[in-house]
C-alpha positions in Angstrom: 39.1 -23.2 2.3 42.1 -21.2 3.3 41.8 -18.6 0.6 41.7 -15.0 2.0 39.1 -13.9 -0.5 36.9 -17.0 0.2 37.0 -16.0 3.9 36.0 -12.4 3.0 33.1 -13.7 0.9 31.8 -15.9 3.8 32.4 -13.1 6.3 35.1 -14.9 8.3 37.3 -11.9 7.6 35.5 -8.5 7.7 35.3 -6.2 4.7 33.6 -3.1 3.5 31.1 -4.3 0.9 30.5 -2.2 -2.2 28.4 -4.6 -4.3 27.2 -8.1 -4.1 24.9 -10.5 -5.9 24.7 -14.3 -6.3 27.8 -14.4 -8.5 30.2 -11.8 -7.3 31.2 -9.9 -4.1 33.0 -6.5 -4.4 34.7 -4.8 -1.5 37.0 -1.9 -0.7 40.7 -2.7 -0.9 42.3 -2.3 2.5 45.5 -0.8 0.9 44.0 1.4 -1.8 46.2 2.6 -4.7 43.6 5.3 -5.8 40.8 7.2 -4.2 38.5 4.4 -5.4 40.0 0.9 -5.2 37.5 -1.9 -5.2 38.2 -5.6 -5.5 35.6 -7.6 -7.5 35.8 -11.4 -6.9 33.6 -14.3 -8.1 31.9 -16.1 -5.2 33.1 -19.3 -6.8 36.8 -20.0 -6.1 38.8 -19.7 -9.4 42.5 -19.5 -8.8 43.3 -17.0 -11.6 42.1 -15.9 -15.0 44.2 -18.6 -16.7 42.2 -21.2 -14.8 38.8 -19.9 -16.1 37.7 -22.3 -18.8 35.0 -21.9 -21.4 32.3 -22.7 -18.9 33.2 -19.4 -17.1 32.6 -17.1 -20.0 29.3 -15.6 -18.7 30.9 -15.2 -15.2 33.9 -13.3 -16.7 31.5 -11.0 -18.5 29.5 -10.4 -15.3 32.7 -9.5 -13.5 33.4 -6.8 -16.1 29.8 -5.6 -16.0 30.0 -5.4 -12.2 33.1 -3.2 -12.5 31.4 -0.8 -14.9 28.3 -0.7 -12.7 30.3 0.1 -9.6 32.3 2.8 -11.6 29.0 4.4 -12.6 27.7 4.4 -9.0 31.0 5.9 -7.8 30.8 8.7 -10.3 33.9 7.7 -12.3 32.6 9.3 -15.5 36.1 10.7 -16.3 37.6 7.2 -16.5 38.9 4.4 -14.5 41.2 1.3 -14.8 40.4 -2.4 -14.5 43.4 -4.6 -13.6 43.5 -8.4 -13.5 46.9 -9.7 -12.3 47.5 -13.3 -13.4 50.2 -15.5 -11.9 53.4 -14.5 -10.0 55.0 -12.6 -12.9 51.7 -10.8 -13.5 51.7 -9.5 -9.9 48.9 -11.8 -8.5 49.4 -12.1 -4.8 46.0 -13.8 -3.9 45.2 -17.1 -5.6 41.6 -16.2 -6.3 40.6 -14.5 -9.5 39.8 -10.8 -8.9 39.5 -7.5 -10.7 40.9 -4.2 -9.3 38.7 -1.2 -10.1 40.8 1.9 -9.7 39.6 5.5 -10.2 39.2 9.0 -8.8 42.6 10.2 -10.1 44.5 10.2 -13.4 46.2 6.9 -14.3 49.7 6.8 -15.8 51.2 4.4 -18.4 53.0 2.1 -18.2 51.5 1.0 -14.9 54.5 -1.0 -13.6 
């Protein structure tokens, strides 16, 4: 597969792992937008959130649990942001479902 995140998951492209289990792989973003910026991706290739059907409900919940677990381990008790960009107008630039965990600084609203 030519997906950049699939290549990161299979170690064809190097990354800095933060968390991994049989369902997800999380790694440090190479262009961080906050002191903590982690990408959380399912090991299974799913193009975007809108392509996740009902059979992916448990996986979607696991992605959010993983984000919260990483935030706890990173000491983000004062808060953090989870972002899921979907589609071109939503700002998605890699066609593989992923969550951004951002923290370590105050977040503003609106984000963009």
